[in-house]
C-alpha positions, 0 to 999 in steps of 0.5 A: 343906504344900499349901493344904488341909493349911495350912487344916486346921492353922488349925482351932483358930483357925477354931473359936475365931473362929466360936464367938465370933461365934456367941455374939455375934450382931447383927441386920442393919445393927447389927453394931457389936461384930462389926465391932470383933471383926473389926478386932481380928483383922485388925490382926494383919496389918500389911500389910492396908489396912483401912477401914469401909464401910456403917457396920458393914461392913469392907474389907481389901485385901491387895496384893502388886502394886498394878497388879493383877489385883484379885479380891474375896472376900466374907463376910456378918456379920448374924444372924437374929431367932431364939432358939437352942434347943439348949444348946451350949457356944457358944450365943448369948448374945443372947436372940432372935438367932442365927447361924442362916444360917451367917454366923459360919462365913463370917466365920471362913472369910474370916479364915482365908483372909486369914491363909493368903494373908497367910502365902503372899503370896510365892506370888501377885501382884496384890491381894485385896479381902476384904469383910465385908458387913453386912445380907445378911438385910434389904432392901435388902441390904448388898451393894447399899449397898456397890455404891453406895459403889463397892467393886467399881469404885474399884479394877479388881475383875475377879471376886468369889467368895463361899460359903455353908454348906449342910446339904444337902451333906456335909462335904468337898464343895462345890457349883457351878452356872453361870448363874442359881443363886438366885432373885430375891425380892420381898415383896408386901403387899396391903390390902383395904378394904370395908364391914364389918358383922354376920356375920349380914348378909353381903349388906350388907357388902363382905367382905375376908376372903372376897375375900382368901381367894378371891384367895389361890387365884386368884393361884396361877394366875399360877404355874400358867397365866401362868408359863413352866413352864420357869422356876421361880416361887414365889408364897407368902403367909405372912400373912393378918391381919384381924378382931376377932371371929367374928361381925364382918365386918371393914373391912380385911385385910392379906395378905403374901407373897413372889414368887420368880423366875429371869427379870427380864422375867417378874418385872416381868410377874408383878407387873403381872398380880398388881396387875391381878388383885387390883384386878379381883377387889376391884372386883367385890366393892365393895372397894378394894385397895392392892398394894405391892411391896418389891423384894428381891434380883435373880437371882444369876448365876454367870458361866459362865466363872468358874464353870467355872474354879472347878470345875476348881480345886476339883476339883484341890483336893478331887477330882472326887467332892467338887465337885457340880452344884447345882440351882436354889435358890429362896432368894435372896442379896444376893450377886446385886448383885455378880453384876450388876456383875462376873463372880461365882461363889457356892460352896456349902460342905457342912457336914453331919456326924454331929451331926443338928443339922448337917442342920437347914435354915438359918433354924431354931433348932437349926441348926448346922454341922460345924466340920470344914467350916471348913478346906475353905472356907478352902482353897476361897477361898484356891485360887480367889484364887490361881488367879483372880489367875494367870488374870487376870494379863496375860502378859508381852510 
């Protein structure tokens, strides 16, 4: 039985794991019950070395040769503060929270990968570190905390892989992109303060609403005129709060948004330009301004060599037509922190099937996956693990 067939045989268990996790979502850095459930499943494999990390996370090492080589595979654990809409048999039992980004599937796939590699541990040599990571959806990102704890440096991890469900791709396909793949993200918070007053006498006030509205338009010139058009940039403001009545000019407004970039140098420069523009416009209209950036995740960089090898391995597993080239992705992922430390490859797993809900975007209340994608994910991760260990093995002298 080949790896893909072995993974297909695990579908009943994969579905059971995924649906249990889907029914019991937990927010970022509060994945206590999720951790306990995963521990129960992992303890079925006595040779795993398991420990807790970052409070609610887990690491499990499966070792056949302690000297290595060592590679790592990662799944994220947290859910989103979204209320699930459709009535499904496995609908979330926790009101207000939902696995709307597929992390339930990621965990089930990693459990399946562990089982498959455990059963086939006579076929490979080295060590695999399985990472169940909390807090991907919330800054500072669980990956940054695990990097600080040394999970990629305490043993000689030579490469790391992760995957993410993708409703833009059909079941049976995977997507790859070498180099910069997913955007860096930063949250932007602007507070404007001035002398409010009666709406009938605007000349006696410093109007933060009018100036804030003008700023929203002017700040888009950072993208259209200051950014290199060959490097994608997005600056979007999703919140504008201020005022209490239609005939009162308020003393203060708050504006919040997100900056997405693919170049770290431009990322820094764009922040500087934004602050300068906000301050200059505010001063012109007798307002004071505060600008606060909350750093998000860096650019996710897929190592070109590892990604090309992964493409070859997955092509052999699934067929050339099933391995697709991905475009730049403007969303961000804290897997990027791992990619700053060791060679990394982030794989997109197609999950769109016949059910229309499997075509819904992530982070929406009716999002779902076609579970026939779960064995594809297991086979993909098991393949890159076995082939990766072989590629990093030191040839005998």
